[in-house]
C-alpha positions in Angstrom: 27.5 -36.3 2.6 29.4 -33.0 2.8 27.7 -30.1 1.0 29.8 -28.2 -1.4 29.0 -24.7 -0.3 31.3 -23.1 -2.7 29.3 -24.6 -5.6 26.1 -23.2 -4.2 27.7 -19.8 -3.8 28.8 -19.9 -7.4 25.2 -20.8 -8.5 23.8 -17.9 -6.4 26.4 -15.4 -7.9 25.9 -16.6 -11.4 22.1 -16.1 -11.3 22.4 -12.6 -9.7 25.4 -11.3 -11.7 25.4 -13.0 -15.1 21.7 -12.5 -15.7 21.5 -9.2 -13.8 19.7 -6.8 -16.2 17.1 -9.3 -17.4 16.5 -10.5 -13.8 16.1 -6.9 -12.6 13.7 -6.1 -15.5 11.5 -9.1 -14.6 11.4 -8.2 -10.9 11.0 -4.5 -11.4 8.1 -4.8 -13.9 6.3 -7.2 -11.5 6.9 -4.8 -8.5 5.5 -1.9 -10.4 2.5 -4.0 -11.5 1.4 -4.5 -7.8 0.5 -0.8 -7.4 -0.2 0.0 -11.1 -3.9 0.7 -10.4 -2.8 3.3 -7.7 -0.5 4.9 -10.3 -3.4 5.2 -12.6 -5.4 6.9 -9.8 -2.5 9.3 -9.2 -1.8 10.2 -12.9 -5.4 10.1 -14.3 -7.8 12.4 -12.4 -10.7 10.9 -14.5 -10.2 7.5 -12.8 -10.8 8.9 -9.3 -14.2 7.8 -8.0 -16.5 10.4 -6.5 -18.2 7.8 -4.3 -21.3 10.0 -4.1 -24.7 8.4 -4.6 -25.8 5.0 -5.9 -24.6 3.2 -9.0 -26.6 3.9 -12.2 -27.8 1.3 -14.6 -25.3 -0.5 -16.7 -27.3 0.4 -19.7 -27.0 4.1 -18.9 -23.2 3.8 -18.9 -23.3 2.0 -22.3 -25.5 4.7 -23.8 -23.0 7.3 -22.6 -20.1 5.4 -24.2 -22.1 5.0 -27.5 -22.9 8.7 -27.6 -19.2 9.7 -27.1 -17.8 6.9 -29.3 -20.5 6.2 -32.0 -18.0 4.5 -34.3 -16.3 2.5 -31.5 -16.7 -1.1 -30.4 -17.2 -1.9 -26.7 -14.9 -5.0 -26.0 -14.5 -5.1 -22.2 -15.6 -3.5 -19.0 -13.8 -3.4 -15.7 -15.6 -2.7 -12.5 -12.8 -2.0 -10.0 -12.7 -3.7 -6.6 -11.0 -0.6 -5.2 -13.7 1.9 -4.0 -11.5 4.8 -5.1 -11.5 3.9 -8.8 -14.0 4.5 -11.5 -15.1 2.0 -14.1 -12.8 1.4 -17.1 -14.5 0.5 -20.4 -12.4 -0.7 -23.3 -13.4 0.8 -26.6 -11.8 -0.2 -30.0 -11.7 2.8 -32.4 -9.6 3.5 -35.4 -7.5 0.3 -34.9 -6.5 1.3 -31.4 -7.9 0.6 -27.9 -9.1 3.4 -25.7 -9.4 3.0 -21.9 -12.5 5.1 -21.1 -13.1 6.2 -17.5 -16.7 6.3 -16.4 -18.1 7.5 -13.1 -20.5 4.7 -12.1 -22.5 7.0 -9.8 -23.4 9.4 -12.6 -22.8 7.4 -15.8 -20.7 10.3 -17.2 -17.4 9.8 -19.0 -14.6 11.4 -17.0 -11.6 10.8 -19.2 -9.7 8.3 -21.4 -6.2 7.2 -22.2 -4.6 5.0 -24.9 -2.9 2.9 -22.2 -3.0 2.6 -18.4 -0.1 2.0 -16.1 -1.9 -1.2 -15.1 -2.0 -2.5 -18.7 1.6 -1.3 -19.4 3.2 -3.0 -16.5 1.1 -6.2 -16.7 2.1 -6.6 -20.4 5.7 -5.7 -19.5 5.8 -8.3 -16.7 3.9 -11.0 -18.6 5.9 -11.2 -21.8 8.4 -8.3 -21.9 6.5 -6.7 -24.9 7.8 -9.4 -27.2 5.5 -9.8 -30.2 6.2 -13.5 -30.1 4.1 -13.8 -27.0 5.0 -17.3 -25.9 8.8 -16.7 -26.0 8.5 -13.6 -23.8 6.2 -15.4 -21.4 8.5 -18.4 -21.0 11.5 -16.1 -20.5 9.7 -14.5 -17.6 8.5 -17.8 -16.2 12.1 -19.2 -16.3 13.0 -16.7 -13.7 10.7 -18.4 -11.2 13.0 -21.4 -11.2 16.1 -19.1 -11.1 14.6 -17.3 -8.1 14.1 -20.6 -6.5 17.7 -21.6 -7.1 18.9 -18.2 -5.9 17.3 -18.3 -2.4 17.7 -22.0 -1.9 21.5 -21.8 -2.7 21.8 -18.8 -0.4 20.4 -20.8 2.5 22.8 -23.6 1.8 26.0 -21.6 1.9 25.0 -19.0 4.5 26.0 -20.5 7.8 23.3 -20.5 10.6 21.1 -18.0 8.6 18.2 -18.5 11.0 20.2 -16.6 13.7 21.1 -13.6 11.5 17.9 -11.8 10.8 19.2 -8.7 12.7 22.9 -9.0 12.0 23.5 -5.7 10.1 27.2 -4.8 10.1 28.3 -1.2 9.7 32.1 -1.5 9.0 34.3 1.2 7.7 34.5 -0.6 4.4 31.3 0.0 2.3 31.6 -3.5 0.9 31.1 -5.0 4.4 27.9 -2.9 4.8 26.5 -3.9 1.4 27.2 -7.6 2.0 25.5 -7.5 5.4 22.5 -5.5 4.0 22.2 -8.0 1.1 22.0 -10.9 3.6 19.6 -9.3 6.0 17.2 -8.1 3.3 17.4 -11.5 1.7 16.5 -13.3 4.9 13.5 -11.0 5.5 12.4 -11.4 1.9 12.3 -15.2 2.1 8.5 -15.6 2.7 7.7 -13.3 -0.2 10.3 -14.9 -2.5 8.7 -18.3 -1.6 5.2 -17.2 -2.7 6.5 -15.6 -5.9 8.4 -18.7 -6.7 5.5 -21.1 -6.1 3.0 -19.0 -8.0 5.5 -18.4 -10.9 6.1 -22.2 -11.2 2.4 -22.7 -11.2 2.1 -20.3 -14.1 4.7 -22.3 -15.9 2.7 -25.5 -15.3 -0.4 -23.9 -16.6 1.2 -22.5 -19.7 2.7 -25.9 -20.6 -0.6 -27.5 -19.7 1.1 -30.0 -17.4 -1.3 -32.5 -16.1 -4.1 -30.8 -18.1 -4.0 -27.8 -15.7 -4.8 -25.3 -18.5 -7.7 -27.4 -19.9 -9.2 -27.8 -16.4 -8.8 -24.2 -15.3 -9.9 -22.5 -18.5 -13.1 -24.0 -19.7 -14.5 -22.9 -23.1 -17.3 -20.4 -23.1 -20.7 -21.6 -24.4 -22.0 -20.4 -27.8 -25.4 -19.0 -28.7 -27.1 -21.2 -31.2 -29.6 -18.7 -32.6 -28.5 -15.1 -32.1 -31.1 -12.4 -32.6 -31.8 -11.2 -36.1 -33.1 -7.7 -35.0 -29.6 -6.2 -34.8 -29.2 -2.9 -36.5 -25.4 -3.1 -36.8 -23.7 -6.4 -36.4 -20.3 -4.7 -36.1 -21.4 -2.6 -33.1 -24.0 -4.9 -31.7 -22.5 -4.6 -28.2 -24.2 -1.2 -27.7 -27.6 -2.8 -28.3 -27.4 -5.5 -25.5 -29.3 -5.3 -22.2 -26.4 -5.3 -19.7 -28.6 -4.4 -16.7 -30.8 -7.4 -17.2 -27.7 -9.6 -17.7 -26.3 -8.3 -14.4 -29.5 -9.0 -12.5 -29.6 -12.6 -13.9 -26.0 -13.2 -12.9 -26.6 -12.0 -9.4 -29.6 -14.3 -9.1 -27.4 -17.2 -10.1 -24.6 -16.4 -7.6 -25.8 -14.9 -4.3 -23.7 -11.9 -3.1 -21.9 -11.6 -6.5 -20.0 -8.4 -6.8 -19.6 -7.9 -10.5 -16.0 -7.1 -11.4 -16.0 -7.5 -15.2 -18.3 -7.7 -18.2 -17.4 -9.0 -21.6 -20.1 -8.5 -24.3 -18.6 -11.0 -26.8 -16.8 -10.6 -30.1 -19.7 -11.8 -32.2 -23.5 -12.1 -31.8 -22.9 -15.9 -31.2 -21.1 -15.1 -28.0 -23.0 -14.6 -24.7 -22.4 -11.8 -22.3 -19.7 -13.0 -19.9 -20.0 -11.6 -16.4 -17.5 -12.4 -13.6 -16.8 -11.2 -10.1 -16.3 -11.9 -6.4 -18.6 -13.8 -4.1 -18.3 -15.0 -0.5 -15.3 -17.3 -1.4 -12.1 -15.5 -0.2 -8.8 -15.1 -2.0 -9.9 -16.2 -5.5 -9.8 -13.9 -8.5 -12.9 -12.5 -10.3 -13.1 -15.1 -13.0 -13.6 -17.9 -10.5 -17.3 -16.8 -10.7 -18.6 -16.9 -14.2 -22.1 -16.3 -15.6 -22.9 -16.5 -19.3 -26.1 -14.8 -20.4 -27.8 -15.1 -23.8 -28.9 -11.5 -24.3 -31.4 -12.4 -27.1 -33.2 -15.3 -25.4 -32.7 -13.6 -22.1 -31.5 -16.7 -20.3 -28.5 -18.0 -18.5 -26.5 -20.5 -20.6 -23.6 -21.2 -18.3 -22.6 -20.8 -14.6 -19.4 -21.4 -12.7 -19.5 -20.8 -8.9 -16.3 -20.3 -7.0 -17.5 -22.5 -4.1 -18.1 -25.4 -6.5 -14.9 -25.3 -8.6 -12.3 -28.1 -8.5 -9.1 -28.0 -6.5 -7.0 -27.5 -9.6 -9.2 -24.6 -10.7 -9.2 -23.1 -7.2 -5.3 -23.2 -7.0 -5.2 -21.6 -10.5 -7.6 -18.8 -9.4 -5.7 -17.9 -6.2 -2.4 -17.7 -8.1 -2.9 -14.1 -9.4 -4.1 -12.6 -6.1 -1.2 -14.1 -4.3 1.4 -13.3 -6.9 0.4 -9.6 -7.2 -0.8 -9.1 -3.6 -4.3 -8.2 -4.5 -6.0 -10.6 -2.1 -6.0 -8.1 0.9 -6.7 -4.8 -0.8 -4.3 -1.8 -0.7 -2.5 -3.0 2.4 -1.3 -6.2 0.9 -0.5 -4.5 -2.4 1.8 -2.1 -0.6 3.4 -5.0 1.3 3.9 -6.9 -2.0 5.4 -3.7 -3.5 7.9 -3.5 -0.7 8.7 -7.2 -1.1 9.3 -6.8 -4.8 11.4 -3.7 -4.2 13.5 -5.7 -1.7 14.3 -8.4 -4.4 15.2 -5.6 -6.9 17.5 -4.2 -4.2 19.1 -7.7 -3.7 19.9 -7.8 -7.4 21.5 -4.4 -7.3 23.5 -4.9 -4.1 24.6 -8.3 -5.4 25.9 -6.7 -8.6 27.7 -4.0 -6.6 29.3 -6.6 -4.3 30.4 -8.8 -7.2 31.9 -5.9 -9.2 33.7 -4.4 -6.2 35.1 -7.7 -5.2 36.3 -8.2 -8.8 37.9 -4.8 -8.8 39.7 -5.3 -5.5 41.0 -8.7 -6.6 42.4 -7.4 -9.8 43.6 -4.1 -8.2 42.1 -2.2 -11.2 42.0 1.6 -11.0 39.9 2.3 -14.0 37.3 -0.4 -13.4 34.6 -1.2 -15.8 31.6 -3.4 -15.0 32.8 -6.3 -17.2 31.2 -9.8 -16.9 32.6 -11.4 -20.0 30.2 -12.2 -22.8 27.2 -12.1 -20.4 27.6 -8.3 -20.4 26.7 -8.3 -24.1 23.9 -10.8 -23.5 22.3 -8.6 -20.8 22.6 -5.3 -22.6 21.5 -6.9 -25.9 18.4 -8.3 -24.3 17.8 -5.0 -22.5 18.0 -3.0 -25.7 15.8 -5.6 -27.5 13.1 -5.3 -24.8 13.3 -1.5 -25.0 12.9 -1.6 -28.8 9.8 -3.8 -28.4 8.5 -1.4 -25.8 8.6 1.5 -28.2 7.0 -0.7 -30.8 4.1 -1.4 -28.5 3.7 2.2 -27.4 3.5 3.4 -31.0 1.9 0.6 -33.0 -0.3 -1.1 -30.4 -1.1 1.5 -27.8 -1.0 4.5 -30.1 0.3 6.9 -27.4 1.1 10.5 -28.2 4.6 11.7 -29.0 4.6 13.7 -25.8 4.2 10.4 -23.9 7.1 8.9 -25.9 9.3 11.8 -24.9 8.4 11.3 -21.2 9.1 7.5 -21.4 12.4 8.2 -23.2 13.3 10.7 -20.5 12.6 8.2 -17.7 14.5 5.4 -19.5 17.5 7.8 -20.1 17.5 8.7 -16.4 17.6 5.0 -15.4 20.5 4.4 -17.8 22.3 7.4 -16.3 21.8 6.3 -12.7 23.0 2.8 -13.7 26.2 4.2 -15.2 26.7 6.6 -12.2 26.3 3.9 -9.6 28.0 0.9 -11.2 30.7 2.7 -13.2 31.6 6.2 -12.0 30.8 5.8 -8.3 32.2 2.3 -8.2 35.5 3.5 -9.7 35.8 6.3 -7.1 35.1 3.9 -4.2 37.7 1.4 -5.5 40.3 4.2 -6.0 39.7 5.4 -2.4 40.1 1.9 -1.0 43.3 1.4 -3.0 44.7 4.7 -1.7 43.9 3.8 1.9 45.5 0.4 1.4 48.6 2.0 -0.1 48.9 4.4 2.8 48.6 1.6 5.3 51.4 -0.3 3.6 53.7 2.7 3.5 53.1 3.5 7.2 53.8 -0.1 8.1 
């Protein structure tokens, strides 16, 4: 049966051009998420670890938090895998969350922020800031299938692609160069695109609970039947728990456990939930779970990474593979470059399509028109931007100075988009038309 390569080319072009802005947003946010912890290190001096001395008691850190935020509520605690990052403790206060940086070697608070780059880009990439969480989540997950169609269709219509990994053409026509660059970068990005596609589709299966994946991979935490009655303040009981003892009990249950997160529980009926890495490679922190009753001082639940089922194992390696965290800073940089290459493919694909359209129609004053899809793309882009501002103000509670900085960055991106895909493109097309006209006259 003869393969209709023109059809596959149309599919490839449709995905890259008709859905360009939304596709770029999804890929760009995921790319930035890979190095978001490093962005935090760069922009927040308080997050930079001193690395001097030994780690103090967990209880010492909690006392430091309580002293600084007496009316706050400790909800989550991140112990970073990266040796260059301090601990981050989530504190709810005044209806907003604060990300409090603590030096684990001294127990002293070194800074705070209403939102980190890590949280911003993870929320952005997970559900596009849409308040209807599931809708945003499924929009993002849909692009896993679209990415699959994009690279599979490209392999179908691109003749003998396995021989062209080094075929970069530098013709006089810039369109020739961009086409060649688009193909070469696309070929070298195939392994990365494959991993992102597979993990993205797995997220979709988990979200839809296909085959009971979500039920298997996310077991419910145990409850404490008889919480202690000696609590002074039930609203801020988290400050009264013995985290050091809980950590010691967790490390006894799982040998070589490197604690990566502590969740004190929302109510006194919830145990302290401790998670982290062990000797099992590749899996994320929550593959190891220990639940401790802080009142009876006993372990009420244990999950060991080396004993989890195949489905749970696959679920727990999805995040490290998708975001490149499995090999530390080196793989995160590699994944960032991979994500940037896919973003570049989207942009060069748009350029190629628009320039080809302009040449075919011989239009001098070219506009980047893609029919009604232009309005769909820009409409969704503006909607996402609106939700972003809503989250920054109403959920994160960032300062107006930060809003101005974000607005400046967004305005710059819009200007660059106009300059490259409208102003610059018109000039290139005009120059090509003039050259073609001169050749015809001389002939």
